[in-house]
SELUMZA-852758 format. One record per residue: residue number from 1; residue in one letter; x, y, z of N, C-alpha, C, O in turn. Coordinates in steps of 0.001 Angstrom, whole numbers. Layout:
<pts>
+-----+-----+---------+---------+---------+---------+---------+---------+---------+---------+---------+---------+---------+---------+
|   n | res |     nxx |     nyy |     nzz |    caxx |    cayy |    cazz |     cxx |     cyy |     czz |     oxx |     oyy |     ozz |
+-----+-----+---------+---------+---------+---------+---------+---------+---------+---------+---------+---------+---------+---------+
| NUM |   A |       X |       Y |       Z |       X |       Y |       Z |       X |       Y |       Z |       X |       Y |       Z |
...
+-----+-----+---------+---------+---------+---------+---------+---------+---------+---------+---------+---------+---------+---------+
</pts>
This chain:
<pts>
+-----+-----+---------+---------+---------+---------+---------+---------+---------+---------+---------+---------+---------+---------+
|   n | res |     nxx |     nyy |     nzz |    caxx |    cayy |    cazz |     cxx |     cyy |     czz |     oxx |     oyy |     ozz |
+-----+-----+---------+---------+---------+---------+---------+---------+---------+---------+---------+---------+---------+---------+
|   1 |   M |   64786 |    1283 |   67761 |   65815 |    1368 |   68648 |   65675 |     360 |   69804 |   66666 |    -220 |   70247 |
|   2 |   K |   64511 |     168 |   70257 |   64330 |    -926 |   71288 |   64828 |   -2134 |   70641 |   65731 |   -2729 |   71231 |
|   3 |   N |   64413 |   -2593 |   69562 |   64605 |   -3897 |   69063 |   66181 |   -4212 |   68874 |   66656 |   -5343 |   68976 |
|   4 |   E |   66964 |   -2973 |   68567 |   68279 |   -3091 |   68385 |   68901 |   -3324 |   69693 |   69814 |   -4150 |   69678 |
|   5 |   K |   68628 |   -2810 |   70771 |   69098 |   -3100 |   72188 |   68867 |   -4603 |   72606 |   69648 |   -5272 |   73283 |
|   6 |   T |   67663 |   -5019 |   72088 |   67244 |   -6392 |   72462 |   68270 |   -7312 |   71752 |   68890 |   -8181 |   72364 |
|   7 |   L |   68420 |   -7065 |   70382 |   69229 |   -7842 |   69538 |   70687 |   -7806 |   70225 |   71289 |   -8875 |   70322 |
|   8 |   F |   71220 |   -6742 |   70657 |   72631 |   -6706 |   71076 |   72728 |   -7284 |   72572 |   73800 |   -7721 |   72990 |
|   9 |   A |   71695 |   -7271 |   73274 |   71665 |   -7819 |   74654 |   71504 |   -9218 |   74635 |   72176 |   -9942 |   75368 |
|  10 |   L |   70492 |   -9735 |   73693 |   70494 |  -11319 |   73642 |   71805 |  -12164 |   73539 |   71990 |  -13187 |   74199 |
|  11 |   P |   72751 |  -11609 |   72596 |   73800 |  -12486 |   72439 |   74824 |  -12597 |   73783 |   75436 |  -13589 |   74181 |
|  12 |   I |   74794 |  -11317 |   74305 |   75643 |  -11068 |   75408 |   75277 |  -11907 |   76727 |   76084 |  -12339 |   77551 |
|  13 |   T |   73871 |  -12043 |   76743 |   73042 |  -12638 |   77928 |   73399 |  -14299 |   77545 |   73769 |  -15148 |   78356 |
|  14 |   L |   73178 |  -14488 |   76102 |   73596 |  -16161 |   75922 |   75001 |  -16465 |   76104 |   75242 |  -17618 |   76461 |
|  15 |   V |   76048 |  -15626 |   75922 |   77414 |  -16015 |   75952 |   77488 |  -16120 |   77582 |   78004 |  -17130 |   78060 |
|  16 |   F |   76991 |  -15116 |   78433 |   77057 |  -15200 |   79783 |   76583 |  -16441 |   80380 |   77335 |  -17113 |   81087 |
|  17 |   T |   75261 |  -16820 |   80114 |   74679 |  -18085 |   80566 |   75601 |  -19234 |   80070 |   76010 |  -20044 |   80901 |
|  18 |   L |   75921 |  -19339 |   78875 |   76753 |  -20587 |   78549 |   78028 |  -20580 |   79190 |   78505 |  -21685 |   79446 |
|  19 |   S |   78679 |  -19558 |   79502 |   79879 |  -19499 |   80133 |   79887 |  -19992 |   81717 |   80781 |  -20608 |   82298 |
|  20 |   L |   78564 |  -19511 |   82257 |   78257 |  -20104 |   83509 |   77958 |  -21427 |   83870 |   78220 |  -22023 |   84915 |
|  21 |   I |   77246 |  -21881 |   82643 |   76905 |  -23403 |   82745 |   78116 |  -24263 |   82520 |   78287 |  -25293 |   83171 |
|  22 |   Y |   79021 |  -23815 |   81533 |   80369 |  -24406 |   81522 |   81131 |  -24589 |   82840 |   81487 |  -25702 |   83228 |
|  23 |   S |   81352 |  -23526 |   83471 |   81873 |  -23297 |   84612 |   81358 |  -24195 |   85597 |   82212 |  -24858 |   86186 |
|  24 |   C |   80009 |  -24399 |   85959 |   79499 |  -25146 |   86926 |   79797 |  -26526 |   86672 |   80159 |  -27283 |   87573 |
|  25 |   N |   79625 |  -26971 |   85177 |   80096 |  -28398 |   84908 |   81203 |  -28794 |   85256 |   81383 |  -29897 |   85772 |
|  26 |   K |   82412 |  -27671 |   84947 |   83804 |  -28048 |   85185 |   83960 |  -28378 |   86689 |   84523 |  -29416 |   87038 |
|  27 |   V |   83471 |  -27508 |   87559 |   83494 |  -27588 |   88962 |   82995 |  -28926 |   89487 |   83564 |  -29497 |   90418 |
|  28 |   K |   81852 |  -29448 |   88834 |   81079 |  -30675 |   89288 |   82154 |  -31911 |   88829 |   82524 |  -32741 |   89660 |
|  29 |   D |   82557 |  -31937 |   87588 |   83539 |  -32795 |   87175 |   84859 |  -32959 |   88176 |   85306 |  -34042 |   88553 |
|  30 |   E |   85307 |  -31843 |   88473 |   86497 |  -31932 |   89488 |   86086 |  -32467 |   90748 |   86792 |  -33300 |   91315 |
|  31 |   N |   84832 |  -32000 |   91320 |   84523 |  -32777 |   92488 |   84213 |  -34149 |   92424 |   84471 |  -34901 |   93364 |
|  32 |   A |   83560 |  -34615 |   91148 |   83490 |  -35953 |   90875 |   84778 |  -36943 |   90856 |   84798 |  -38111 |   91243 |
|  33 |   N |   85833 |  -36194 |   90316 |   87134 |  -36926 |   90214 |   87608 |  -37157 |   91606 |   87977 |  -38276 |   91963 |
|  34 |   E |   87607 |  -36066 |   92447 |   88175 |  -36110 |   93868 |   87428 |  -37371 |   94536 |   88096 |  -38185 |   95174 |
|  35 |   I |   85962 |  -37534 |   94374 |   85387 |  -38483 |   95177 |   85883 |  -39893 |   94736 |   86102 |  -40728 |   95614 |
|  36 |   T |   86071 |  -40204 |   93425 |   86434 |  -41479 |   92855 |   87821 |  -41825 |   92704 |   88126 |  -42828 |   92058 |
|  37 |   E |   88902 |  -40910 |   93369 |   90183 |  -41274 |   93441 |   90683 |  -42235 |   94302 |   91905 |  -42362 |   94384 |
|  38 |   L |   89896 |  -42979 |   95000 |   90299 |  -43897 |   95969 |   91026 |  -44939 |   95029 |   90584 |  -45147 |   93900 |
|  39 |   K |   92077 |  -45551 |   95476 |   93011 |  -46412 |   94702 |   92289 |  -47955 |   94707 |   91717 |  -48411 |   95696 |
|  40 |   N |   92409 |  -48575 |   93577 |   91888 |  -49934 |   93793 |   92708 |  -50953 |   94486 |   93851 |  -51221 |   94116 |
|  41 |   T |   92137 |  -51507 |   95469 |   92843 |  -52419 |   96447 |   92639 |  -53853 |   96156 |   92970 |  -54727 |   96956 |
|  42 |   D |   92050 |  -54113 |   94915 |   91685 |  -55411 |   94617 |   92654 |  -56533 |   94397 |   92363 |  -57729 |   94375 |
|  43 |   N |   93998 |  -55934 |   94218 |   95096 |  -56714 |   94040 |   96020 |  -56781 |   95108 |   97123 |  -57291 |   94909 |
|  44 |   L |   95649 |  -56246 |   96425 |   96623 |  -56485 |   97510 |   96314 |  -57668 |   98139 |   95178 |  -58141 |   98098 |
|  45 |   N |   97297 |  -58222 |   98759 |   97394 |  -59431 |   99223 |   97838 |  -59517 |  100584 |   98425 |  -58532 |  101032 |
|  46 |   F |   97641 |  -60661 |  101430 |   97807 |  -60825 |  102928 |   98448 |  -62124 |  103073 |   98187 |  -63117 |  102393 |
|  47 |   F |   99444 |  -62031 |  104157 |  100242 |  -63274 |  104643 |   99231 |  -64255 |  105078 |   98175 |  -63844 |  105559 |
|  48 |   G |   99491 |  -65669 |  104935 |   98804 |  -66616 |  105541 |   99655 |  -67452 |  106391 |  100591 |  -66940 |  107007 |
|  49 |   Y |   99370 |  -68826 |  106475 |   99686 |  -69859 |  107499 |  101068 |  -69702 |  107798 |  101331 |  -69725 |  109001 |
|  50 |   N |  102186 |  -69520 |  106870 |  103463 |  -69701 |  107325 |  104039 |  -68487 |  107666 |  105250 |  -68538 |  107885 |
|  51 |   Y |  103450 |  -67319 |  107779 |  103903 |  -65947 |  108151 |  104522 |  -66162 |  109574 |  103832 |  -66735 |  110417 |
|  52 |   K |  105635 |  -65786 |  109851 |  106320 |  -65902 |  111158 |  105538 |  -65524 |  112241 |  105536 |  -66306 |  113192 |
|  53 |   P |  104782 |  -64373 |  112337 |  104123 |  -63761 |  113420 |  103054 |  -64955 |  113798 |  102916 |  -65276 |  114979 |
|  54 |   Y |  102370 |  -65542 |  112848 |  101384 |  -66732 |  113147 |  102060 |  -67900 |  113734 |  101424 |  -68573 |  114545 |
|  55 |   Q |  103208 |  -68214 |  113447 |  103875 |  -69415 |  113678 |  104479 |  -69382 |  115039 |  104655 |  -70438 |  115647 |
|  56 |   E |  104827 |  -68163 |  115583 |  105628 |  -67851 |  116869 |  105057 |  -68520 |  118006 |  105837 |  -69079 |  118777 |
|  57 |   N |  103840 |  -68555 |  118232 |  103221 |  -68866 |  119459 |  102260 |  -70290 |  119311 |  101444 |  -70625 |  120169 |
|  58 |   I |  102453 |  -70839 |  118403 |  101700 |  -72188 |  118005 |  102542 |  -73572 |  117807 |  103429 |  -73764 |  116974 |
|  59 |   S |  102093 |  -74396 |  118680 |  102693 |  -75704 |  118375 |  101917 |  -76572 |  117252 |  100712 |  -76343 |  117147 |
|  60 |   S |  102427 |  -77440 |  116495 |  101776 |  -78084 |  115530 |  100452 |  -78916 |  115913 |   99509 |  -79163 |  115163 |
|  61 |   R |  100605 |  -79278 |  117225 |   99380 |  -80170 |  117713 |   98372 |  -79365 |  118380 |   97302 |  -79820 |  118783 |
|  62 |   D |   98715 |  -78248 |  118476 |   97698 |  -77334 |  119398 |   97100 |  -76281 |  118527 |   97024 |  -75122 |  118934 |
|  63 |   I |   96631 |  -76666 |  117232 |   96229 |  -75486 |  116514 |   94824 |  -75989 |  115839 |   94458 |  -77155 |  115687 |
|  64 |   V |   94143 |  -74792 |  115477 |   92860 |  -74725 |  114678 |   93353 |  -73744 |  113529 |   94156 |  -72817 |  113627 |
|  65 |   I |   92570 |  -74250 |  112271 |   92756 |  -73297 |  111215 |   91754 |  -72262 |  111044 |   90589 |  -72654 |  110987 |
|  66 |   L |   91992 |  -70936 |  110946 |   90895 |  -70053 |  110835 |   91035 |  -69247 |  109296 |   91858 |  -68406 |  108933 |
|  67 |   R |   89978 |  -69816 |  108627 |   90070 |  -69399 |  107229 |   89528 |  -68171 |  106925 |   88316 |  -68084 |  107119 |
|  68 |   V |   90095 |  -67198 |  106502 |   89281 |  -65879 |  106388 |   89426 |  -65333 |  104912 |   90532 |  -65299 |  104371 |
|  69 |   K |   88266 |  -64903 |  104271 |   88032 |  -64464 |  102880 |   87963 |  -63136 |  102960 |   86918 |  -62635 |  103376 |
|  70 |   L |   89097 |  -62286 |  102564 |   89269 |  -60777 |  102589 |   88755 |  -60087 |  101524 |   89476 |  -59453 |  100754 |
|  71 |   W |   87493 |  -60163 |  101411 |   86806 |  -59263 |  100292 |   85381 |  -58724 |  100991 |   84886 |  -59347 |  101930 |
|  72 |   R |   84896 |  -57762 |  100561 |   83733 |  -57047 |  101110 |   82471 |  -57962 |  100763 |   82312 |  -58521 |   99678 |
|  73 |   K |   81718 |  -58020 |  101701 |   80475 |  -58804 |  101495 |   79494 |  -58116 |  100608 |   78814 |  -58747 |   99799 |
|  74 |   S |   79410 |  -56685 |  100774 |   78540 |  -55993 |   99955 |   79084 |  -55993 |   98554 |   78399 |  -55443 |   97691 |
|  75 |   E |   80140 |  -56498 |   98244 |   80683 |  -56467 |   96731 |   80613 |  -57895 |   96302 |   81458 |  -58346 |   95530 |
|  76 |   D |   79697 |  -58580 |   96743 |   79451 |  -60160 |   96479 |   80848 |  -60984 |   96616 |   81152 |  -61885 |   95834 |
|  77 |   C |   81642 |  -60573 |   97681 |   82688 |  -61236 |   98084 |   83781 |  -61234 |   96782 |   84503 |  -62208 |   96569 |
|  78 |   M |   83803 |  -60249 |   96104 |   84757 |  -60159 |   94994 |   85693 |  -58980 |   94738 |   86623 |  -58917 |   93934 |
|  79 |   R |   85254 |  -58075 |   95580 |   85993 |  -56794 |   95397 |   86282 |  -56096 |   96783 |   85757 |  -56462 |   97835 |
|  80 |   K |   87169 |  -55057 |   96668 |   87461 |  -54139 |   97675 |   87878 |  -54946 |   99077 |   87685 |  -56151 |   99241 |
|  81 |   L |   88470 |  -54073 |  100031 |   88883 |  -54610 |  101401 |   87756 |  -54808 |  102246 |   86883 |  -53949 |  102368 |
|  82 |   G |   87738 |  -55940 |  102854 |   86741 |  -56330 |  103863 |   86820 |  -57849 |  104316 |   87661 |  -58599 |  103821 |
|  83 |   I |   86014 |  -58226 |  105168 |   85902 |  -59392 |  105580 |   84617 |  -60218 |  105084 |   83524 |  -59902 |  105555 |
|  84 |   C |   84695 |  -61167 |  104239 |   83546 |  -61693 |  103631 |   82955 |  -63059 |  104386 |   81750 |  -63310 |  104394 |
|  85 |   K |   83872 |  -63835 |  104963 |   83654 |  -65009 |  105497 |   84651 |  -65642 |  106207 |   85768 |  -65731 |  105696 |
|  86 |   V |   84404 |  -66152 |  107432 |   85432 |  -66814 |  108304 |   84900 |  -68103 |  108685 |   83717 |  -68249 |  108994 |
|  87 |   Q |   85741 |  -69036 |  108671 |   85500 |  -70651 |  109215 |   86631 |  -71151 |  109989 |   87809 |  -70819 |  109856 |
|  88 |   F |   86146 |  -71974 |  110799 |   87256 |  -72811 |  111615 |   87339 |  -74198 |  110971 |   86316 |  -74651 |  110457 |
|  89 |   F |   88350 |  -74831 |  110958 |   88714 |  -76022 |  110427 |   89896 |  -76677 |  111200 |   90881 |  -76044 |  111578 |
|  90 |   P |   89696 |  -78036 |  111401 |   90716 |  -78951 |  112084 |   91995 |  -78600 |  111347 |   91887 |  -78110 |  110223 |
|  91 |   P |   93306 |  -78823 |  111920 |   94558 |  -78709 |  111109 |   94703 |  -79906 |  110179 |   95650 |  -79758 |  109406 |
|  92 |   D |   94083 |  -80974 |  110040 |   94306 |  -82064 |  109217 |   93602 |  -81846 |  108078 |   93957 |  -82488 |  107089 |
|  93 |   E |   92434 |  -80887 |  107950 |   91857 |  -80823 |  106677 |   92767 |  -79817 |  105705 |   93635 |  -79064 |  106145 |
|  94 |   S |   92436 |  -79936 |  104421 |   93360 |  -79387 |  103338 |   93578 |  -77967 |  103817 |   92727 |  -77097 |  103632 |
|  95 |   V |   94704 |  -77746 |  104424 |   95028 |  -76401 |  104784 |   95623 |  -75497 |  103542 |   96430 |  -76046 |  102792 |
|  96 |   N |   95356 |  -74515 |  103369 |   95611 |  -73582 |  102228 |   97064 |  -73092 |  102560 |   97152 |  -71972 |  103062 |
|  97 |   I |   98251 |  -73831 |  102329 |   99416 |  -73503 |  102800 |  100079 |  -72291 |  102060 |  101142 |  -71787 |  102424 |
|  98 |   D |   99340 |  -71876 |  100984 |   99914 |  -70722 |  100408 |  100101 |  -69484 |  101358 |   99242 |  -69182 |  102186 |
|  99 |   D |  101263 |  -68788 |  101195 |  101470 |  -67855 |  102087 |  100620 |  -66565 |  101741 |  100098 |  -65909 |  102643 |
| 100 |   I |  100508 |  -66252 |  100517 |   99964 |  -64974 |  100237 |   98654 |  -65090 |   99515 |   98518 |  -66048 |   98754 |
| 101 |   G |   97631 |  -64193 |   99667 |   96195 |  -64435 |   99134 |   95347 |  -63325 |   99538 |   95686 |  -62342 |  100196 |
| 102 |   R |   93980 |  -63660 |   98968 |   92821 |  -62832 |   99727 |   91961 |  -63605 |  100574 |   91072 |  -63121 |  101274 |
| 103 |   E |   92302 |  -65032 |  100474 |   91628 |  -66197 |  101248 |   92800 |  -66934 |  101984 |   93552 |  -67764 |  101473 |
| 104 |   I |   92816 |  -66514 |  103183 |   94144 |  -67121 |  103966 |   93692 |  -67933 |  105172 |   92630 |  -67784 |  105776 |
| 105 |   D |   94656 |  -68816 |  105433 |   94380 |  -69622 |  106533 |   95337 |  -69230 |  107521 |   96533 |  -69157 |  107236 |
| 106 |   I |   94852 |  -68945 |  108777 |   95702 |  -68558 |  109889 |   95637 |  -69570 |  111050 |   94553 |  -70020 |  111421 |
| 107 |   P |   96800 |  -69923 |  111617 |   96617 |  -70979 |  112629 |   96474 |  -70247 |  113929 |   97091 |  -69201 |  114132 |
| 108 |   I |   95640 |  -70802 |  114845 |   95390 |  -70276 |  116206 |   95318 |  -71321 |  117209 |   95120 |  -72481 |  116848 |
| 109 |   T |   95449 |  -71044 |  118349 |   95419 |  -72219 |  119420 |   94055 |  -72817 |  119409 |   93018 |  -72229 |  119102 |
| 110 |   S |   94195 |  -74178 |  119817 |   92756 |  -74785 |  120053 |   92051 |  -74217 |  121311 |   90843 |  -74414 |  121437 |
| 111 |   S |   92799 |  -73466 |  122326 |   92205 |  -72940 |  123296 |   91761 |  -71379 |  123066 |   91612 |  -70520 |  123934 |
| 112 |   F |   91608 |  -71269 |  121791 |   91214 |  -69630 |  121484 |   89845 |  -69365 |  122206 |   88881 |  -70129 |  122253 |
| 113 |   D |   89975 |  -68076 |  122776 |   88658 |  -67717 |  123620 |   88147 |  -66380 |  123015 |   87377 |  -65659 |  123650 |
| 114 |   G |   88582 |  -66076 |  121806 |   88177 |  -64761 |  121330 |   89068 |  -63840 |  121451 |   90035 |  -64241 |  122099 |
| 115 |   G |   89167 |  -62562 |  121030 |   90200 |  -61666 |  121301 |   90539 |  -60987 |  120022 |   89692 |  -60877 |  119136 |
| 116 |   I |   91796 |  -60509 |  119891 |   92265 |  -59862 |  118539 |   93146 |  -60741 |  117795 |   94010 |  -61454 |  118304 |
| 117 |   L |   92860 |  -60643 |  116474 |   93352 |  -61410 |  115566 |   94025 |  -60540 |  114496 |   93285 |  -59870 |  113776 |
| 118 |   N |   95429 |  -60478 |  114308 |   96012 |  -59670 |  113439 |   95944 |  -60318 |  111974 |   95909 |  -61535 |  111797 |
| 119 |   I |   95931 |  -59555 |  111148 |   95937 |  -59915 |  109685 |   96878 |  -58937 |  109095 |   96807 |  -57735 |  109348 |
| 120 |   Y |   97872 |  -59529 |  108207 |   99081 |  -58741 |  107816 |   99095 |  -58624 |  106361 |   98955 |  -59659 |  105710 |
| 121 |   F |   99243 |  -57509 |  105762 |   99564 |  -57274 |  104405 |  100802 |  -57930 |  104114 |  101688 |  -58056 |  104960 |
| 122 |   A |  100900 |  -58425 |  102736 |  102097 |  -59405 |  102268 |  102775 |  -58336 |  101200 |  103557 |  -58836 |  100391 |
| 123 |   E |  102546 |  -56920 |  101126 |  103324 |  -56329 |  100316 |  103060 |  -54765 |  100881 |  102130 |  -54450 |  101623 |
| 124 |   D |  104109 |  -53847 |  100349 |  104093 |  -52335 |  100798 |  102741 |  -51709 |  100184 |  102377 |  -51801 |   99011 |
| 125 |   V |  102130 |  -51102 |  101158 |  100797 |  -50426 |  101019 |  101077 |  -49027 |  101298 |  100092 |  -48348 |  101589 |
| 126 |   S |  102288 |  -48413 |  101269 |  102620 |  -47058 |  101539 |  101995 |  -46076 |  100507 |  101831 |  -44899 |  100828 |
| 127 |   G |  101660 |  -46511 |   99332 |  101272 |  -45734 |   98508 |   99724 |  -45426 |   98446 |   99169 |  -44748 |   97581 |
| 128 |   Y |   99185 |  -45991 |   99424 |   97683 |  -45994 |   99730 |   97183 |  -44932 |  100779 |   97793 |  -44775 |  101836 |
| 129 |   T |   96197 |  -44295 |  100500 |   95847 |  -43344 |  101863 |   95021 |  -44300 |  102875 |   94628 |  -45427 |  102576 |
| 130 |   A |   94840 |  -43715 |  104020 |   94096 |  -44278 |  105224 |   92833 |  -44600 |  104715 |   92375 |  -45679 |  105089 |
| 131 |   E |   92058 |  -43820 |  103835 |   90843 |  -44072 |  103261 |   91008 |  -45355 |  102416 |   90331 |  -46340 |  102712 |
| 132 |   D |   91762 |  -45390 |  101513 |   91946 |  -46531 |  100602 |   91891 |  -47863 |  101324 |   91279 |  -48825 |  100861 |
| 133 |   L |   92623 |  -47890 |  102595 |   92825 |  -49056 |  103222 |   91903 |  -49329 |  104290 |   92332 |  -50199 |  105048 |
| 134 |   K |   90721 |  -48844 |  104608 |   89813 |  -49102 |  105466 |   89303 |  -50535 |  105112 |   89025 |  -50863 |  103959 |
| 135 |   L |   89202 |  -51348 |  106171 |   88707 |  -52665 |  105952 |   87161 |  -52842 |  106510 |   86888 |  -52617 |  107689 |
| 136 |   Y |   86353 |  -53192 |  105716 |   84983 |  -53229 |  106083 |   84305 |  -54511 |  106311 |   84349 |  -55403 |  105464 |
| 137 |   V |   83667 |  -54637 |  107450 |   82873 |  -55826 |  107776 |   81397 |  -55254 |  107846 |   80945 |  -54498 |  108706 |
| 138 |   D |   80731 |  -55800 |  106715 |   79310 |  -55282 |  106402 |   78481 |  -56305 |  107053 |   78017 |  -57288 |  106476 |
| 139 |   G |   78312 |  -55984 |  108411 |   77255 |  -56549 |  109241 |   77952 |  -57771 |  109840 |   78826 |  -58345 |  109191 |
| 140 |   D |   77587 |  -58193 |  111076 |   78349 |  -59252 |  111889 |   78424 |  -60300 |  111202 |   77403 |  -60690 |  110635 |
| 141 |   I |   79668 |  -61040 |  111070 |   80023 |  -62202 |  110597 |   80200 |  -63303 |  111705 |   81063 |  -63239 |  112581 |
| 142 |   F |   79291 |  -64317 |  111569 |   79489 |  -65439 |  112502 |   80378 |  -66455 |  111799 |   80208 |  -66868 |  110652 |
| 143 |   I |   81469 |  -66847 |  112742 |   82323 |  -67781 |  112229 |   81688 |  -69306 |  112135 |   81177 |  -69923 |  113070 |
| 144 |   E |   81845 |  -69742 |  110818 |   81317 |  -71151 |  110525 |   82014 |  -72004 |  111280 |   83216 |  -71797 |  111442 |
| 145 |   D |   81403 |  -73073 |  111853 |   82232 |  -74167 |  112598 |   81563 |  -75562 |  112262 |   80983 |  -76178 |  113156 |
| 146 |   S |   81648 |  -76073 |  110939 |   80913 |  -77119 |  110720 |   81278 |  -78299 |  111075 |   80607 |  -79312 |  110883 |
| 147 |   N |   82751 |  -78239 |  111809 |   83281 |  -79491 |  112362 |   83093 |  -79472 |  113716 |   83416 |  -80501 |  114310 |
| 148 |   E |   82600 |  -78455 |  114430 |   82270 |  -78344 |  115696 |   83229 |  -78433 |  116753 |   83084 |  -78990 |  117840 |
| 149 |   I |   84289 |  -77782 |  116284 |   85692 |  -77526 |  116972 |   85681 |  -77100 |  118451 |   86333 |  -77559 |  119389 |
| 150 |   F |   84610 |  -75926 |  118414 |   84392 |  -75176 |  119558 |   82924 |  -75298 |  120012 |   82056 |  -75401 |  119146 |
| 151 |   E |   82571 |  -75293 |  121418 |   81237 |  -75298 |  121754 |   80576 |  -73880 |  121740 |   79348 |  -73804 |  121705 |
| 152 |   S |   81258 |  -72892 |  121763 |   80691 |  -71580 |  121680 |   80736 |  -71161 |  120264 |   81542 |  -71666 |  119482 |
| 153 |   T |   79789 |  -70141 |  119874 |   79926 |  -69540 |  118531 |   80772 |  -68191 |  118805 |   81003 |  -67748 |  119931 |
| 154 |   Y |   81204 |  -67602 |  117567 |   82144 |  -66413 |  117450 |   81747 |  -65674 |  116521 |   81213 |  -66207 |  115549 |
| 155 |   K |   81904 |  -64242 |  116575 |   81536 |  -63459 |  115638 |   82716 |  -62394 |  115464 |   83390 |  -61942 |  116389 |
| 156 |   V |   82834 |  -62096 |  114195 |   83553 |  -60777 |  113910 |   82397 |  -59356 |  113782 |   81562 |  -59290 |  112879 |
| 157 |   P |   82525 |  -58513 |  114639 |   81540 |  -57394 |  114697 |   81720 |  -56616 |  113536 |   82807 |  -56476 |  112976 |
| 158 |   D |   80415 |  -55996 |  113090 |   80643 |  -55170 |  111726 |   81171 |  -53859 |  112235 |   81164 |  -53512 |  113416 |
| 159 |   G |   81600 |  -53213 |  111279 |   82284 |  -52019 |  111235 |   83405 |  -51735 |  110451 |   83712 |  -52529 |  109562 |
| 160 |   I |   84108 |  -50657 |  110657 |   85226 |  -50378 |  109875 |   86600 |  -50483 |  110520 |   86829 |  -49753 |  111483 |
| 161 |   Y |   87493 |  -51283 |  110103 |   88627 |  -51487 |  110714 |   89764 |  -50583 |  110019 |   89853 |  -50520 |  108793 |
| 162 |   M |   90522 |  -49970 |  110783 |   91563 |  -48990 |  110379 |   92956 |  -49745 |  110060 |   93388 |  -50659 |  110763 |
| 163 |   Y |   93411 |  -49392 |  109247 |   94916 |  -49896 |  108856 |   95939 |  -49372 |  109967 |   96039 |  -48220 |  110388 |
| 164 |   D |   96672 |  -50500 |  110336 |   97651 |  -50173 |  111462 |   99175 |  -50345 |  110846 |   99593 |  -51466 |  110557 |
| 165 |   S |   99782 |  -49446 |  110708 |  101090 |  -49667 |  110177 |  102272 |  -50075 |  111011 |  103405 |  -50051 |  110531 |
| 166 |   T |  101997 |  -50516 |  112467 |  102918 |  -50864 |  113319 |  102781 |  -52477 |  113459 |  103490 |  -53002 |  114317 |
| 167 |   I |  102052 |  -53181 |  112800 |  102165 |  -54644 |  112826 |  102730 |  -55192 |  111729 |  102694 |  -54607 |  110646 |
| 168 |   G |  103273 |  -56297 |  111881 |  103859 |  -57074 |  110517 |  104931 |  -56245 |  109732 |  105294 |  -55125 |  110091 |
| 169 |   D |  105360 |  -56840 |  108725 |  106371 |  -56189 |  107967 |  105646 |  -55034 |  107093 |  106356 |  -54100 |  106722 |
| 170 |   F |  104489 |  -55040 |  106799 |  103844 |  -53951 |  105836 |  102434 |  -53300 |  106474 |  101607 |  -52650 |  105835 |
| 171 |   G |  102371 |  -53672 |  108019 |  101020 |  -53303 |  108744 |   99895 |  -54248 |  108447 |  100093 |  -55254 |  107766 |
| 172 |   G |   98764 |  -53958 |  108923 |   97781 |  -54774 |  108606 |   96474 |  -54213 |  109443 |   96181 |  -53024 |  109571 |
| 173 |   Y |   95840 |  -55207 |  109920 |   94384 |  -54999 |  110789 |   94568 |  -55733 |  112078 |   95213 |  -56781 |  112076 |
| 174 |   S |   94029 |  -55241 |  113219 |   93683 |  -55868 |  114236 |   92070 |  -56199 |  114250 |   91219 |  -55310 |  114285 |
| 175 |   I |   91823 |  -57361 |  114224 |   90335 |  -57742 |  114075 |   89972 |  -58279 |  115453 |   90747 |  -58986 |  116097 |
| 176 |   N |   88660 |  -57887 |  115918 |   88162 |  -58031 |  117297 |   87193 |  -59488 |  117026 |   86209 |  -59447 |  116287 |
| 177 |   I |   87523 |  -60449 |  117562 |   86690 |  -61661 |  117509 |   85888 |  -61789 |  118849 |   86527 |  -61768 |  119902 |
| 178 |   I |   84573 |  -61915 |  118870 |   84077 |  -62056 |  120087 |   83340 |  -63424 |  120384 |   82609 |  -63917 |  119526 |
| 179 |   K |   83525 |  -63984 |  121517 |   82934 |  -65305 |  121884 |   81682 |  -65082 |  122428 |   81545 |  -64444 |  123472 |
| 180 |   K |   80636 |  -65617 |  121726 |   79441 |  -65406 |  122130 |   78852 |  -66632 |  122998 |   78781 |  -67801 |  122619 |
| 181 |   V |   78470 |  -66146 |  124168 |   78102 |  -67220 |  125234 |   76659 |  -67687 |  124997 |   75672 |  -66967 |  125146 |
| 182 |   D |   76646 |  -68915 |  124627 |   75220 |  -69536 |  124455 |   74379 |  -69606 |  125671 |   73245 |  -70081 |  125612 |
+-----+-----+---------+---------+---------+---------+---------+---------+---------+---------+---------+---------+---------+---------+
</pts>
């Protein structure tokens, strides 16, 4: 009689255990899907040199070019939203006149003394969440100035920059550039 109860209880216990394992795996899969549902932002582009807000306060003889590479440094400068590299160039060097891209040239005044630099999306990003649109600076980025345009050095401080829908046609970012006093 005891063996019959054991034989009867064993399949019930097995079915219960298997259903519990299946249930836990299903919850785990759903949580994993929630975590990875960030949209791919690798194809988003930004306005460059000829975009009207960049041109409004710049005379053609009073500019320096700021070249910004808009990829995450932690992703080998090939994926995700971030700032990977920033360089100063004189205006007569090969300026990337392309209006749109992920490596853009921005005209700034030659009297630039640090402050806020706006970077504008070149397309509608309303289908993305605030989390999708975070812009990462993975460690302080010191602006390269191989042409010695400025006497001081400048940096973009590390951190996360939040999307601002109120600037430009499609929103963008206000990036802080700090003048480092030597």
